[in-house]
N, C-alpha and C positions, 0 to 999 in steps of 0.2 A: 719462703717457698723451698721445697725440697730440691736439692740439686739433681738435675737429670743426668743420667749416664751419657758417656760419649755416644753420639748418634751416627748411624751409617747412612751414607749417601751414594747414589748411583747416578752417573752421568751417561746419557744415551745420545749418541750422535754418530751418523755414518761417516763424518769427516774426522779422521784421527787427529788432525792438527787442532780442530776445535776442542776436542776432548782434552788434549794435552795442555792447551792454553788455559782452560778452566782449572785444571789440576794445579798448574804452576802459578797462576796469577792470584790465587786465593790462599790465605793462611787458614787452612781448614781446621787445624787444632785450635787456633784462636777463636774460630767461629763455633767451636763445640762439636765438630764432626771429625770422624776418622778419615784417613786418606781415602778418597772416593774409589768405589768400584767403577769400572768402565765397560761399556757395551757399545757395539757399533751397528746393531740391528735389533729388531723387535725380538727375534729368537734368542739372541745372546742375552738381552735384558731379562727375558722370562727365565732363562737358565740361572741367572744371578739371583732372582727372587726365590727360586726353588731351593737355593743352597744357603742363602744368607738373609737375615732380616734387613729390611731397607726402610728407613724412616722418611727419607726425602729423595725424590727423583728429579734431576734436571734433565729435560728431554727436548730434543729437536722435534719439529713436526713433520717436515718433508723428509722421508727416508724411504729407500726401496724396500720391498718385501715387508710391508706393514708400517704405517705411519705412526707418529707420536700420539695422535688422538685415539687411534685404535688400541695402541699399547696401553694408554692410560685407562681406557674403558676396561681392559683386561685386568689391570692393576686394581681398579676400584671394585671389581667383582671378587677378586681373590684376596686382596690385601687392602681393605677399605681404610685402614689407619694411615697408610702411606700418603704423604703430601707430595705435591708436584708443582714445579715451576717450569714452564715452557720457555726455552731459550731458542729463538728462531729469527730468521731474517724476513719472515712473512708477517705483514701487519694487516692483511685483508680482514674485513669485518667478520666474514664467516668463520675464519680460524679463531678469532678472538671470542666470538659468541660460543662456538663449540667447546673451546677450552674452558670457558666460565661455566657452561652448562654441566660439564663433566666434573667440575669442582676444583679446577686448578686454582692454586692460591696466588699465583702471579704469572705474568707474561712479560718476558724481557726480550727486546729486539737486539739482533746482532747489527753491527759490532757491539759487543757487550760493554755496557757502562758498569764498571766493577764497583763503584760506589753504590749504584742502584742495586746491584746483585747482593752486596753485603747487607744493605737495608732489608732486602727481601729475606735473606737468610736469618737475620735477627728476628724478623717477624715470625717466620716459621718456627724457629727454635722456641720463642716465647709461647707460641700456641701449643707446641708439643709438650713443653714443661708443664703448662697448666693442665693439659689433658692427663699427663702422667700423674701429676699430683692428685687430681680428682679420682683417678683409678685406684691409687693407693689408699685413699680415704674411704672408698666405697668398693671394696673387693667383691668380686663375683657378679657385679652388675654388667649388663650389656651382653651377656653370653647368649647366643642364639639357641633356641630350643630345638629339639629333634623335629625334623621335617619329614613329610611324606609327599610323594609326587601328587600334585593336584591336577585334575582334569581341566585343561584350558579349552574353552569353547571360543574359537576364533571366528569372528565375523568375516574376516578377509580370507578368501580361498588361498591366497598366497601364504598367509601365516599358517593356515590349516595344513597346507602341503609341507611347509617348513617343519612343523611339529612332527609330522609323519616321518620326514627325512631324519630329523634328530633322533627320534625313537628307534628307527631301524639302524642307525649308525652310532648308537650311544656308546658302545664299547670300543669304538674306533677313533683315531685322531680326527678332529673336525676343526675347521676354521670358519670365521664369519664370511669371508669372501666365497668359500666353497658352498656354504648353505645358501647365500644370496644367489649365487649362480644357479643352484639347483631349482630355484623358483623364478629365475630370469628377471631379477630385480637389481637395480643399482644398490651397491652395498650400503651407502649412507642412508638412502631412503628406506631400505629394508630394515636397518637397525632401528630407525625411528618408528616404523610401522610395528615392528615386533614389540617394542617397549609399550607402545600405545595399546596394543591388543592384549598383551599378557601381563603388563604391570612390572616386568623385570627385563633386564638386558638379556641378550642371547646367552652370554657366558654364564650369567647367574642362573638362568634356567637350566642350561646343560649341567652345570655343577650340582644343582639341587636334585636333578633327576639321577645323576650318577651316585650321589650320596644316598639317595633313597634306595637305589638298587643295591648298593653295598650293605645297607642296613638289612635288607631282605636276605642277602647271602649270609650275613652274620647270625641272623635269627634262625634260618632254616637249613643251614649246611654246616659241615665241620671243616670246610676248606680253611687252610692256613690264611692268616690275615693278608699276607703278601699276595696270595692268589686271589683273594677277594678284591684287593686293590686292582690287580690286572684285569680281572673279569668285569670290573665296574667301569673300566675306561681310564684308569690312572696308571701311568707307566713309571711312576716314582713313588715308592712306598712312604718315604719320610714326608713327601708333599701330601700324599693321601691322608696320612695320619694327622697332619696339621689341619688340613681342611675339614676332615671328619670331626675333629674336636671343636673347630670353630662353629660348625653347624649344630652339633649335638651337645656340646659341653662335656663330652667323654671321649676317651681314646677308643678305637675300635675294639681292643681287647676287653676294656672295662664294659663297653656296651654289650658285648657278647656274654660276659660273666658279671652281671651286676652284683653289688655288695649284698651278701646274704643269700645269693642265688645259687 
């Protein structure tokens, strides 16, 4: 098997001591990872993702200002190749079930059993190596095609109202709790209902709508690409560029000026 490059890891926990312990107690180079990035909140973690590629996230669940499950839903929407291991002191069934439904590859309880953690890291690394090897053998596969916004007919009046809210706030910062609050629903119930009604997560839907809007700007205006990004709801150009290519298979500039056009 082809040797996989050193992989990037992000540790997310609102307890600084917990993050430091994980960094110090594991020989990350021996495990095949670079020295971990650290984040102490959902917002800090999102900032790391926008600046650096992350292959694996070790994440606590209970955190203020956005829990680990909400963070991982965001990660799966924007960075679907990233693996996740939850490291938490909570062993309630609902947490376990939610983690598995989101696609978490493991769930380790605190205090951390480091032998168990190393086994989990070995398993993740093996899976990433196999995936990388397959990608090298079949280049160009799995690239999403250009999308356009689809009209969603929601049976639920709550989701219909949420879609209107998203549409009217598409170019502004939005959060899942904010949208749920706008339709007076519990956040977790709202996320489940939205997925059932639309077939996608809230963040996936918002991103698709923003990318579709940016495609319209690129086709019909001469605005600089940086302004297209801002006018479509993206406040970071490099992030927009990466997400646009993931959806369309092309950079925004290439999409505007196709080969031979």
